N, C-alpha and C positions, 0 to 999 in steps of 0.2 A: 500458571501455580509450578514451585520449585519442585523435583526428581526429591524421593528419598533417596535415590542411590543417581548415582552418575559412573557411565560405563568410558573404561578408556580401553581400545585397544592398542597390545605391544607389538609390533614387528618388528623383528631382528633375527635374524638367519642364528645366532649366538643362545642359544638353551639355559646356557647358564643366565647372561644377561638379562636374560626374558624372566626368569623366573624370580632375580632378585629384584627388577621394578615390579613384579605383579605383588612381590612379597611387601614391598615396602608403601604401594599405593592402594594393596586392599588392607594394611593396617591404619591407614588413614578413613576408612568406608569408603573406595570404589571402587566398583566390580570389573573384573579385567577378561580382557579374551586377549588370545598369545596366537599371533602367525608368525610364520619363518620365512616366508617371500610374499612376492606382490600380489602373487596368485592365490595365496593364502587368505590376505586379507581382502582381496573384493570378495573371494565365496565368503566371509564372516560378516561382511557387508551387508550381505539377501541374506540373514537374519537377522542381525539388528543391527541400529544404526548406532554407531560408540560417537559418544559426545566426544572426545577429545584421540586422537593419534597418536604414540612414541613411534617417529618411524625411525629405522637406522636408513644410512645411503648406499653403503656397498651391501647389498641385496645378491642373493642366486637370479640368475636371469633378470627380468624388469628392475631397473636403478629404482632407490626410494628417490633419487632427484627426478627420473621421470615419473615415478608413481604419483607423485605430490599433485601436477596439473589434473589427472584424472580424477581423484580423492576430489579435488574442489570444485571440477565440474561436475561430478555426479551427484556428491554429497557435502554442498556447500556449506552446509551449516556446522560442517566437522571441521574442529580444527586443528592443527598439523603442531608439531612440536616435535624438530629433527634432533634425535639422540644420535650422535658417531663421534668415531674415534678420530676424524674429518679436523682438525683445528687450523682452517686456512680462513681468513677472513673472505678471501671472495667465495668459494665455497657456501656462506653462509648468507651472504648479499644475495647470492644465487637462488638458495634455497627462501629467502623471504619473496626476493621479487618474484617466483614463482606461488606466492599466496600460503607460504609454512610462517605462523603463528610466532614461533619463537627457536634458540635453537642451540643445546646445549653439546660439551665435547665429552665424550668420558676420559678417563675411568669418572663416574658417575657420582655428582655428591648428592646424598639424601633428603638435605634440607632444599637444593636448587630443584631436582625435580619434584617435589611436594610442592614446593612454592608456586613452580612455572605453569604447575596441572591445575593448582587453585585461579591463578589469573586467568585461564584459560577458559576454565569451567564459569568463573566471571566477567569474561571478555562475550564468550557465548551467549550467556544469560544475557546482557545489555544488547547484544545483535539479536534476538532473537523476539524482544520484547519491541523494542525498533522498527523490526522488520515487521510486526505483526500491525502496529501502529500506522505504520506506513499504510497495508495492504486495510487496513478500517479507513483512511481517507481517501485510498482510490475508490472504495466503495458507495462512496458517499457521492451523494448529486449534484450537478452542476451548479445550482443555486448557491450552495454551502461551500462552495470553492471557496469564499472570502475567510469563513469562520474555521474552516478546515486550516488553511494556512497559518491563520495566527494562532492553534492549536498544535500544529508540529511545531513553531519554530519555539512556543512557550516551552515546549517538553523538552526539544533538543536545549535550549540555555539551560534549562533547568539540569538535564543531566552535567552538562558543559560545567554549572556551577558547583555543585554537589559534587564533581571528582576534584575542582580545587581548592572544596572549603575544605577538604583534608589535610592542608597544607598550609601553615599561616602565610608562608614566601607566596604562594603562588594565588594566593585567595582573590578575586577578580582582575585576577591577571589578563583572560579573556575579553572580559566585556572592555575591560580599558583600552585591550588592542582595538578593538572594535569600534570604541569612540572616537579616537586618531585616524585609523582606517578611514574611518565613514566622512570625517570630515577633510582628509586629504581628498577623495573622493571628490566630496561637492567640491573645493577649488577647481578639482578636472573638469568638474560640467559632466561626469556620468549621469546615467539613464535611473530611474527609481530602480527597475528592474536589476540594473549592474549594483548599483548603492544595498539592494536588498539580499545579494550574492556577496556581496563585500561582506556586509553584517554576519553572516550566515558562517560563511567562512573562518572570520576571522574566530568565531565563537566558539570553532569546534578547530580552528589549525593545531591545536595542543591534544587533541582527541585522545590518539593512542597515546599518549603516557602514563595511560591506565596500563600497559605492556612492558613498561620501563624499570627496570628490579630501583623499588621505593631506596633500596640500600644507598642507591646511587644517586639518586635524584636526591635526598636529602644528607649527599656526603658533607660533611663540612671539611673541606678543604677543594685542592684543585683536583679536577677527573683527571684520572691517566687518561692516555691517547687510545688505548682498550675503552677505557670505559666511556669515554668520550662519543666514539664510534658506537658503544651501544646505544648512550640515549640519542643519537643523531640517525636510528633506524625510524622513529616514530613517523617522519614527513611519510616513508613510502606505506609503515603499515597503516598509518591512518588512513592514504588515499585506500589503499587496498581494501580496508577494511571497512570504508565511508561511499567507495565504488557501489556494493549491492546494498548501501541502502539511500543513500541520497545520488538519484538520478539528474544531476545539474553539474557540467563538464566546469562550469571555473568556478564552484565550491569544490569541487576535487582537485583541480590545478592550486589554487589557494592554498588546500591541507597537503599535496606534494611536492611545494616550492616555496614555499614561504622562508626558506634558509638558502634559499640558492644566492649566491652574490653575483650582482651585476655584471663583472669582470670575470665571472669563471672558476674562481679563485676557490667556492663553495666545497664541504667531503662530497666527493662523488654525486657532486651534481651534471645533470644532463643536457642543459640546457646554458646558456648566458646572452645579453644585453638584452636588445628588445627582443627576442624568441623565449624568454622567461614571461609568462602569464602576465600583463596587468596589472588584476588585481594580486596577485602574489607579489608583483615587485611593490603594492603599497603596503602590503600589511609586511611585509622585510622592515621597512622602516617603522613600523607601528611597533610593531614587534619587539626588536631590536631597544629600542626607544622606552618602551618602557619595564625593558626588561631589567634596562641599567637605570630610569629612576624608580627600583623599587628593591628593598632589602632582601638578602639573597643567604644560606647557610654560610658560606665562604666569603660573604665581603657585607661593607653597606652599602646604602644608595646612592649614586651620585647626586648630585646636584644637581638641576633644569641647566644649568649652564653649561656645569662638567660634560652634562649627556649630547647639549648641542655642536659643543664641540667636537664629538667622539662622531656625531654623523656629518659634521661637516667636511671631519680628515675623512670619510667615507666614500665622500662624492666622487662616483664613476668609475669606484673599484668593490666596497660593497652594496652602493646603494645606486639607483637610476638618479642619475645628474636633477633630470626633470621631475621627479616626486620628491628625491630630498629638495630639493631648492624651495619649492614650495612648501614643504614641512617647516622650512627654515625661517621663511618669510611668516609663521603663523604665530598669531599671542599662544600665551597658554588658555587664555577664553575662547578663543578660536578650539581649542582640541581638548577641552571638559565639558560637559555637556552639565547642564543644571539639573537636579533631579527632586523633586519631593520627597518629602519623609514620609513614611506610612509607618505607623507600630503594630506590631503581629505581639498577644500578651498571651500565651501559653508556657503552663509548668511542663508541657511535653517539649522537651530540645528537639527530638525529630523535625516536629510541626514546623518549629521555628525556624528549621535549616530548609525545609520544604518550601515555604514560603517567602524565603531569603533566596534560594535559587531558581524561582518561578518568576519574583517580581523584581529582584535583582538588578535587571537591566536597567530597569525605568524608572527602579525607585532606588531611595536611601531606605533599604530597611534596618528598623531601630527595635529592641525588643525588650520584652520584659515577661520575668517567668512565675509572675502571679499579681494578684489583683488590685495590692497598695502599689506595687512598684508599677504598671499600669498608669494608675490616677496620679503619679509625681512626674512621669514619663511624660504624658499627656502635655501636663502643667508647664512643662520645659521646654518639652521639645516644637511643641505644637505641630504633630504630625498632619497631613490633610487628611487621612484616614487610618482607624483604626479596629485591627482584627482581636475580636476578642473571645475568646475560652469563656467556660460559663464555671467547669471545676477547678478551683485553684486555690494554693494556699493561702495564709492571711486574709482575703478577700476574695469572694467569689466575682465571673464574671459581670454576672447581674448588678450586685451593688457595684461594684466599679462604674458598670455603665453609670447608674444615676449619680453618684456623685461627678462625671466626668459630663454629663448633661444638667445637672444642677449650678455648675462652675460659671459663670460667667464668660471667665476667659478661656475656656473650652470645650460651652457649649452648643458652637456651633460646627465640632467636630465629627461629620460623619460617624458612629460606630455601627460596623458588622459582625452581629455574633457566630463564632465558626466553633460548632462543636459536636457532639459526638451523640446527642439529647436530642433527639426529635419527637418530640411531644408536644401538643398543640400550645397546652400549658404555658410552656416554658419563651415558647413560639409570642404571644398573648404577652405574658409579661415583658419578653424582648423589646416588643412595639411599643407597650405603654408606659416604658421607660428611658423611650428614646432613641433607643435601636433602630439605623433606616434598614437593614437587612440580616436573613439568617441563612446560615449555610452548616450543614449538617454531613460530620464527617463520615465514610470517606469523601472525599471530593475531587475533581478531577481538577488539571490545570488549568483549562477552560474555565470551568467555573470558576477560580480563584481570578483569573483573569478578568471575566464580565463584570464580576461584582467590582469589582476594584475599580473599571473604567465607566460604572454606572454611578457609585456612591464618592470616586473622590472630587473633590472640587478643583476645576478648575482656576 
């Protein structure tokens, strides 16, 4: 449950700066605590755990740089934003590596501080939800392990797709990268465990872009060197965030090293050649290929032939020669997973987005916003399954279900009612009208996955 008010601790030895930050954040509805040094910060945490810390580096006594790992170790749920007059990239990278969430230079910009604090709160909320979900998984008994794994993967995939769905240019990117990466992995003869980790790491490889300034991500033009360096902090930030959530070394390595160049020329990379983890080298090829063949704000997509020419030119430089050559020898059919269609009919856009986020990894999800559109789409698209709300404009879900089941062209398509109405009469009516199943809202990702697996035609 979301808190009524979030708490921000401001640690700076300059009283004027503290009061300025406090005023701007309290105007945004945050509760603020002040501390003038590291010791006061630790004392403050003994009485109240802050959600976010705005931390100066130059402090009397213990520096802010030294304080970061102490706070991370003792209060891992708190996110730290460094606010300092030190405008040096090496110091910023050092802060991020120690666990800081972001880095802001003085003199502070009001919009930047507020925007960064808001993003930190949102990120912390995601971390806590995922951690709670993971804790729940670990408590389940051993015989339910397979169900748990499927549920967790579904939730993580849904999170990844939901983040991408906010941007028309990146929507579906992680899923497509996963498809290409897994196809390469199969050609390499990877084990099923390795393929599972490869898919999961691919889905999460850009996870930390939630912490990147959206204005930079959506910039309609070439990035400046400073903007590019800001964007390229996402592998490090992602690895730090995921390390406490995903206890799997191979997945963390994919997130951290997927932009590493084989010849070591990548930005601030720490490994090169075969020292770069194998799965990260695979994702590097898949990620670059999909990025090149997708539209971006600053350029149109390259053709498949043009993208392959770039990959060929970068063999041994950006890309591992063995992996790149395997990829270059694959046909387009090898790397595009065939997906069946399922239809979600609901007048609530958020429900359609949720279904698309959960099921978009395995199916092409088509949408209808009312019952009439659902009938027309079923007849035209011939999905293998229809998820149908009851209360919709133009034509309700029960009437739409009846028409679909009465049409010889669509009667074999299973219809699952997906509704907030939990009444026995509606259940009976749905069954009599031909519905194969009935799910009530709110539903879990696993409820949806199980229903689709049960009723979708093979």
